[in-house]
N, C-alpha and C positions, 0 to 999 in steps of 0.2 A: 402949902409950904412956900415960903418966899425964897427964891433962888438968888444967891449972890452972883450978879452978872459978871463980876470980875474974876470968878473962879471957874476954870475949865473943868468940865466933868471928868471923873476918873473913868478910864476905859480899861476893862478887864476881859481878857480872852479866856474862855473855858475850853481847854484843849487836852486831848489824850489820843494818840494815834490808834490806840486799841479800842475797838468797839465794845459795846455792852457793859460799860463801866458806870453808867448813870450820868454821863456828861450832859445830855440834853435834858434829862429829868432835873438835874441840878440847876441848869441854866434857867429853866422855866420857873422852878420853885424858889430859887434864890432871888430871881428878879421879882417875883410876887412878894416874897417876904420883905425885901428891901422897900418895895412900894407900900406894904402894909404898915411899916414902921415910920413912914413919912418921907421917904426918898422919892425923887422923880426919876424914873428908870426907863431907859430904852434898851430893848433886847434886839440885837441884830442877828438874824438867822442866816448863817453862812453855810449851812449844810444842805446840799441838793435834795436830801430826803424831806426837808421842810417839816420835821417832826415838832420842832419848837413852835412853829406857826400853828400847826394842827392842835397841839397841846394847849394853846391859848385861845382856841375856838375860831381861828381864821381859816375858813374853808379854802380849798384850792381855787374855786371859782371866784373868790373874793380878792385874789392877789393880782390885781390889774397891773401893778408895778411891784417890782421885787428887788432883792439884793443883786440879782443879775443885772438889772438896769443901773444900779449904783456902780458896779465894777466896770461895766462897759461905758459908763458915762452918758447913758441915754436918759437918765432921770436924776434929779437932785434928791438928797435925803428927805427933804421936806415933802416931796411928792410920793415917796415910798412908804413913809411911816404911817402906821394905822394905830388907832386907839384899840385897846382890848377891854374886856369886861372887868378888868381889875383897875380900880382907880389909881392914877399916877403911873400906870405901866403902859408903854407903847411898844410896838414891834415893827421892825423892818422885815417883812416875810420873805421866805425863800421859795423858789420853784425849781423844777427839774432842769430848767434852762442853765442853771449853774454848772451842770455836767459838762457843757461845752465851752465854758468861759475860758478855761485854761488855754485851749487851742486858739481861741479868738484873740487873746491878748499876749500870747507867748512871744511875739516878735517886738513888742513895745518895750522901750527902755525903762519906763516907769512902772512895769507890770507889778512889782511887789507893793507899790504905794497907791494903788487905785482906791482902796477902801479908805486909807488915811486921808487922801485928798477929798473924798466925798464927805467924810465926817467933818473934817476941818472947814470945808467950804460952808457948812451950815452952822455947826456948833461954835465955830470960832466967832461968828457974828452974833449969834443969839442962842446961848447955851440953855436950852429948855430943860436939860436933864442934869442931875447930879451924878448919876452912874450910867455908863454904857457898858452892857455885857454883850460879848460876842460868842455865839455858839458855833464852834468850829466843826468841820467834818472830821470823821475818825481816821484821818490820814495826814501825813506831813506833806501836803501838796501846796500849790500856788495860792489856793484860797486860805489855807492856814497861815502861810507866810504873810498874806495881806492882813490877816487879823493880828498877827504878832507885830507887824510893822506899825499898825494903827494903835496899839495898846500901850498902856503904862505898865501893865503887869499881866501875869498869867496865873490862873487858878486851875489846878489839876485835880479832877475827880479820879480817885483811885480805888478800884474794887479790892476788898480784902480777900485776895486769893493767892494761890501759891506763886504764880509768875508775875505778881504785881510789880515788883521792882525792876524786872527785866525791861519792860517797855518804857518805864519811867526814865531810865538812864539815857535811852535814845532821845527822848523828848528834851531832857535837860541839856544834852549836847546840842540839840537844835537851837534851844534858847540861847546858848552861849554863842553859836554861830550867828544868829540873828542880831544879838547885842553887838557883836564885833563888826557887823557888815551893814545892817540896814536900820537898826533902832538901838542906839546906845543907852536909852533910858529904860529899856525893858528889864523888869525884875520878876522874881518868882513871888507871887502874892501869897501862895500857900498850896498845900496839898490836903484834899478832903477825902477821908475814907468813906466809901459808900457801900450800900447793901451789906451792912455789917450785921451778922447774926450772932448775938452775944452768947447764944447757947452752943455755938460751934467752936470747939477748941482751936481749929485751924485758923479761923478768923481772928481769934485772940492772939495767936502766935504771930500771924502776919502783921497785925496792928502793932505789936511790940517791936517786930523787926523794922518796920517802916519808921517808927518813932526813933529807934536807936540809930538808924541810918541818916535820917533827915532832920532830926531834932525839932527845933522850934518852927520849922517850915510846916509841920503837920498841925492842922487845926485840932483844938481840943474837942470840938463838936464832931460827932460822927453821925452819918446818916444810916438809920437802921433798915434792914430788910423789912418792908412793911406793905401789906397787901393793898392798903388804901392808896399808897403812892403808885402802885402798878395799875390800879383801876381807873384813877383820875383821867389819864389821857384819852381813854375811850369815850369820855363824856365831854371832851374838849375843854377841860378845866385843870388848872393847877390844883395840887392836893389841898392847898389852904382854902380854896373855894369849895372843894368837894367834901372835905371833912376837916374842919379847922382844929378839932380836938384830938385827932389821932397822933400817934407817936411821930409819924413822918412830918406832919405839919409843924409840930413843936420843935423838931430837930432843925428844920429849915429856918424857922424864926431865930433859933439860937445861932445858927450859922450866919445869918444876916447881921445879927448883933455883934458877933465876933469879928466879922469882916470889917464892920465900921470901926470897931476898936483898933484893929490892926492898921486900917487906913489912917486913923488919927495919929497913931504912934509913928507911922512912916512919915506923915506930914511934919510932926514935931521934930523928928530926927533930921529931916531935910532943912528945916528952919534954923537948926542949931549949927 
């Protein structure tokens, strides 16, 4: 794919302060699906657990430089990024060192902008990617603020469960605060329903409630509860490499296509 060097890559944070909603799984597989349909993708793992890195086959002993080094300024993005087994998909891996980064930079005036500066320092000169996805930790901490400060928009994976909307309201409030204080261009890219069991009446009711509350923010594509999605990380693979034909893989390909359509629509609106 030929990249237009005049166009800055779109940076999207995947965030939800509630754990266990499929955030990292969505980050891995959406990044893979975007690459599979021709985009050049960078996934930045900003979760100290480093599960996005592991899920793309980057072992802990292979992470000589990490997003910790990006945030602290010890390494440039170019030196942190690694190729993955997926063509057109690279990753900036995470290590447990990120657990201590908040204390390390807490007294610095530019602490929310560390990641933004690291990304802009490289991609502003030589944009190798069309999409940058950031996998945030499952909390609204300084790492998440760095991701939101660096992003054009936020994509929210939301599990179809009874308390789904409670945590979402807090996240949306945080987005408004970030928009008014540190990143006025931040928008809500969308909300993706994950781990949906269509045989479950509760999941159907939750999905309906979420769509009634949030309207067009909710993606048409839903990610089903699928055993192949759950198995793939143990093999260090995204589900599209593990089983291309399963329902989970097909859902993530649909999600990637819908994301691109939304992005084109947003771009058209901004041009008018």
